[in-house]
GUVEX-23687 format. One line per 8 residues: number of its first residue (from 1); their letters; for each residue x, y, z of C-alpha. Coordinates in Angstrom, 2 decimals, always signed. Example, Ala and Ser with C-alpha at 12.3 -4.5 7.8 and 13.67 -1.06 7.14 Angstrom:
<pts>
1> AS> +12.30/-4.50/+7.80 ~ +13.67/-1.06/+7.14
</pts>
This chain:
<pts>
1> MSVKVAVI> -31.40/-63.19/+25.11 ~ -31.68/-64.22/+28.76 ~ -33.96/-63.32/+31.61 ~ -32.78/-61.44/+34.69 ~ -33.53/-62.88/+38.13 ~ -33.07/-61.03/+41.42 ~ -32.62/-63.32/+44.45 ~ -33.17/-61.02/+47.42
9> HYSATGSV> -33.00/-62.34/+50.95 ~ -32.37/-61.80/+54.63 ~ -30.54/-64.40/+56.66 ~ -29.49/-64.20/+60.30 ~ -27.50/-67.38/+60.90 ~ -27.12/-68.68/+57.36 ~ -29.93/-71.09/+56.49 ~ -31.77/-68.70/+54.17
17> HHLARAVA> -28.49/-67.62/+52.61 ~ -27.71/-71.23/+51.68 ~ -31.14/-71.51/+50.10 ~ -30.66/-68.20/+48.26 ~ -27.42/-69.40/+46.72 ~ -29.08/-72.63/+45.60 ~ -32.03/-70.74/+44.05 ~ -29.51/-68.53/+42.23
25> EGAEKTGA> -27.62/-71.60/+41.00 ~ -30.81/-73.10/+39.61 ~ -31.70/-69.88/+37.83 ~ -28.21/-69.56/+36.34 ~ -28.27/-73.20/+35.21 ~ -31.46/-72.43/+33.30 ~ -29.87/-69.48/+31.53 ~ -30.73/-66.52/+33.75
33> EVRLRRVP> -28.55/-63.57/+34.59 ~ -28.74/-63.44/+38.39 ~ -28.23/-60.83/+41.06 ~ -27.84/-62.40/+44.52 ~ -28.55/-59.68/+47.07 ~ -28.98/-59.36/+50.84 ~ -31.02/-56.69/+52.56 ~ -29.44/-54.51/+55.27
41> ELAPDAAI> -29.19/-55.80/+58.82 ~ -31.32/-53.73/+61.19 ~ -30.51/-55.45/+64.49 ~ -28.07/-53.74/+66.88 ~ -24.59/-55.18/+67.35 ~ -25.47/-56.13/+70.93 ~ -28.17/-58.51/+69.69 ~ -25.96/-59.94/+66.95
49> DANPAWRA> -23.01/-60.44/+69.27 ~ -25.21/-62.31/+71.75 ~ -25.56/-65.12/+69.19 ~ -22.19/-66.40/+67.89 ~ -23.80/-67.99/+64.81 ~ -25.48/-64.70/+63.92 ~ -22.21/-62.77/+64.28 ~ -20.34/-65.38/+62.25
57> HVDATGDV> -22.85/-65.18/+59.40 ~ -22.86/-61.37/+59.35 ~ -19.08/-61.34/+59.14 ~ -18.94/-64.11/+56.51 ~ -21.41/-62.47/+54.11 ~ -20.17/-58.90/+54.24 ~ -19.10/-59.16/+50.60 ~ -22.62/-60.00/+49.36
65> EVATLDDL> -24.03/-56.91/+47.69 ~ -26.85/-55.09/+49.46 ~ -30.18/-54.98/+47.64 ~ -31.42/-51.68/+46.26 ~ -34.65/-50.75/+44.53 ~ -32.72/-50.79/+41.27 ~ -32.61/-54.58/+41.59 ~ -36.41/-54.70/+41.43
73> EWADAYAF> -36.44/-52.48/+38.36 ~ -33.67/-54.48/+36.68 ~ -35.11/-57.94/+37.15 ~ -37.59/-59.88/+35.05 ~ -38.30/-62.24/+37.96 ~ -37.92/-62.30/+41.74 ~ -37.06/-64.84/+44.41 ~ -37.40/-63.59/+47.99
81> GSPTRFGN> -36.09/-65.40/+51.04 ~ -36.76/-64.73/+54.71 ~ -36.44/-66.60/+57.98 ~ -39.66/-67.00/+59.91 ~ -40.33/-64.51/+62.68 ~ -43.40/-65.59/+64.66 ~ -44.86/-67.03/+61.46 ~ -44.17/-63.90/+59.47
89> VAAQLKQY> -41.55/-62.15/+57.35 ~ -38.40/-60.91/+59.10 ~ -38.40/-57.15/+59.72 ~ -35.22/-56.69/+57.70 ~ -36.77/-58.02/+54.48 ~ -40.13/-56.39/+55.19 ~ -38.45/-53.00/+55.60 ~ -36.88/-53.38/+52.16
97> IDTSGGLW> -40.21/-54.40/+50.64 ~ -41.92/-51.44/+52.32 ~ -39.68/-49.02/+50.40 ~ -40.99/-50.27/+47.05 ~ -44.14/-48.14/+47.00 ~ -42.91/-45.82/+44.26 ~ -42.06/-48.74/+41.99 ~ -45.41/-50.36/+42.78
105> QRGVMADK> -47.24/-47.18/+41.74 ~ -45.42/-47.30/+38.40 ~ -46.25/-50.98/+37.93 ~ -42.61/-52.05/+37.86 ~ -43.24/-55.43/+39.50 ~ -46.53/-56.12/+37.70 ~ -46.68/-59.21/+35.48 ~ -43.25/-60.41/+36.62
113> PATAFTSA> -42.99/-63.92/+38.13 ~ -42.07/-64.14/+41.81 ~ -41.40/-66.94/+44.27 ~ -40.28/-67.28/+47.90 ~ -38.31/-69.53/+50.25 ~ -37.84/-69.60/+54.02 ~ -36.44/-71.24/+57.13 ~ -37.93/-71.66/+60.59
121> HNVHGGNE> -36.30/-73.36/+63.56 ~ -38.79/-76.23/+63.50 ~ -40.55/-78.10/+60.70 ~ -43.86/-76.54/+61.75 ~ -42.41/-73.26/+62.99 ~ -44.25/-70.98/+60.58 ~ -42.70/-71.82/+57.23 ~ -45.90/-71.89/+55.22
129> STLLALYN> -47.40/-68.79/+56.82 ~ -44.20/-66.86/+56.09 ~ -44.29/-67.89/+52.44 ~ -47.97/-66.96/+52.18 ~ -47.21/-63.59/+53.78 ~ -44.61/-62.92/+51.09 ~ -47.13/-63.97/+48.45 ~ -49.53/-61.34/+49.83
137> TFHHWGSV> -46.98/-58.75/+48.74 ~ -46.78/-60.31/+45.29 ~ -50.56/-60.10/+44.98 ~ -50.42/-56.38/+45.69 ~ -47.59/-55.90/+43.21 ~ -49.56/-57.71/+40.52 ~ -46.76/-60.22/+40.12 ~ -47.27/-63.76/+38.83
145> IVSPGFTD> -46.78/-66.14/+41.77 ~ -44.61/-69.13/+40.87 ~ -44.71/-71.68/+43.66 ~ -42.92/-74.99/+43.14 ~ -46.12/-76.95/+43.68 ~ -45.76/-80.71/+43.47 ~ -44.14/-80.48/+40.05 ~ -40.84/-82.26/+40.69
153> PSVYAAGG> -39.61/-85.13/+42.87 ~ -37.17/-82.78/+44.62 ~ -40.12/-81.05/+46.31 ~ -41.19/-84.31/+47.95 ~ -37.63/-85.20/+48.93 ~ -37.24/-81.85/+50.71 ~ -40.36/-82.30/+52.85 ~ -43.14/-81.69/+50.36
161> NPYGTAHP> -43.82/-77.95/+50.72 ~ -45.67/-76.79/+47.59 ~ -45.50/-73.11/+48.62 ~ -41.71/-72.84/+48.49 ~ -38.52/-74.42/+49.73 ~ -38.34/-74.42/+53.52 ~ -35.65/-75.64/+55.89 ~ -35.91/-76.38/+59.63
169> GAHGEPGE> -32.86/-74.57/+61.00 ~ -32.67/-76.81/+64.07 ~ -31.44/-79.54/+61.72 ~ -28.26/-77.61/+60.93 ~ -27.33/-76.36/+57.47 ~ -29.63/-77.34/+54.60 ~ -28.78/-80.77/+53.23 ~ -28.52/-81.71/+49.58
177> DVLAAARY> -32.20/-82.69/+49.40 ~ -33.31/-79.20/+50.44 ~ -30.71/-77.46/+48.27 ~ -31.86/-79.52/+45.27 ~ -35.42/-78.32/+45.84 ~ -34.19/-74.73/+46.04 ~ -32.25/-75.15/+42.79 ~ -35.37/-76.56/+41.17
185> QGERLTRI> -37.36/-73.56/+42.42 ~ -34.84/-71.24/+40.74 ~ -35.05/-73.29/+37.54 ~ -38.84/-73.22/+37.52 ~ -38.93/-69.47/+38.14 ~ -36.57/-68.91/+35.22 ~ -38.52/-71.15/+32.87 ~ -41.76/-69.29/+33.65
193> AKRLKGLA> -39.97/-65.95/+33.21 ~ -38.76/-67.06/+29.78 ~ -42.25/-68.09/+28.76 ~ -43.68/-64.76/+29.87 ~ -41.03/-62.98/+27.79 ~ -41.79/-65.15/+24.78 ~ -38.31/-66.63/+24.52 ~ -38.10/-69.52/+22.10
201> DA> -36.06/-71.86/+24.34 ~ -38.56/-71.72/+27.20
</pts>
């Protein structure tokens, strides 16, 4: 018996998508069944086309399945990823979260472990406040927040963010140190999910 992990994210130019794939890899390595999902793009084509990197990412990830509320019902654990928008969650991911009220009323997300990851342009561009904003949602859902903390050397190597893996997009694509931290975050989430389900190999 395995646990089911939904990795749900929004990414404009690719940084968060790279992190999402690494989180999914870590969860799969630890025995989880994983759904890697992206939320719908809300920005108009004119805005996307004005940024070649944005357009390239949208075109390159068209085959990634779009998240639905069924993914929240299906999963035993959640990993949410969002770029920072003025120190907060991107509207695209927030819009998806805002449709979960019916599931919240039924307690679907209650007692399930959840974690988050992010990317801002700069090291201090709002990474921690974005992660904490996502954790506010988890508090309301009654989920069990699983931050990486300082529980593995990979966290220090990736910049030492105990709230969740974060990448400064101005540095280019996430390097192996950051991806290793994201994989660890997926592993840790899966281990906690197994423990909560009472699985013997946790």
